Structures are given as C-alpha cells and as structure tokens.
N, C-alpha and C positions, 0 to 999 in steps of 0.2 A: 725451698732452701733459703730464699731471701728472708722470710720471717725468722727462721732459726738463727741465721747469722746476725740479723739486726737485734734480736733479743739477747744475743751474746755480747752485744756492744760494738759490732763491726758496722762501719758505714758501707752500704751496698749501693752500687749503681747498676741497674738492670737495663739491658738493651734488648729490643725485640728480635733483631736479626744480626747475623755475623757482619753484614755490611755496615749496619749502624755502629757496631762495636769498633770496627776498623776505622770508620770515619771519626769516631770519638777519640780514638787513640792518635790518629793522624793530626787532630786539632790540638794535641798537646797534653791530653789527660794521661796520667801515669798511675794506674792503680798498684796496690801492693801485690796483687795476683789476679788472675782471670780464672773463673770457674767456667769450663766449657762443656756444654751438653754434647756428647758424642753423636747425638741424633739431630744436630743443628741442621735446619733446612737450607737448601740452596747452595751449600758448599760442603765439601768434605772436611773433616776436622784437621787433617794434615795440611790441606790447602789454607785453612784459616791460620794455623800455627805458622806456616811459612810466610803468609802475608803479614802477620803480626811481627815476626822477626825481621822483616824487611823495613819496618819502621825503626830507625836507628835507636831511638830512646827506649825501645821495647826489647832489645836484644837479650837481656838477662831476666826478663819478666817471667815469673813462674806461671805456667798454664797447667791447671789441674783439670783433667778430663774426667767427666762423670757420665755414667750411663745408668739408666733405671727405667723400669716400667711399673706402672701402677697395676696392681693385681686386684681383681674384684673380691671384696670380703665383706 
C-alpha cells in the first residue's frame, strides 16, 4: 500500500507496530489519516483506535481500517 500512496503523491510514514504508531502520535505527530491493518499484531484494532482517541490531538483523526490476504496465484 505504501508504494501506491507514495506514487500518487502522498507522504507516507509507516510504523512497524501499533505501539510505535501510538508513541509517534503521542510525541506530537498528526497525520492526515491513519491506515490501520485489521490484523495488526499485539493489539486489537478497537484497542488501538481507543488508545489513539485518548491522545487529545487525535480525537478527530480519521482511521481507515483495511483487511486483506495475499492469495497464491
């Protein structure tokens, strides 16, 4: 997804884990939106969204949840 968005002209910041993302947000970064993998490890997606919303600056931040599997072809 990152290369597609970057090729379309978007600035993308990718984080390895939900914890990394929450730390990045808590440090003051405010993206235009978050693309969230529903299969994010170590945290349920609803827990991530709640934690994100607990960061005052992120209350209205759009979170777009995506799910997908690669199929062998």
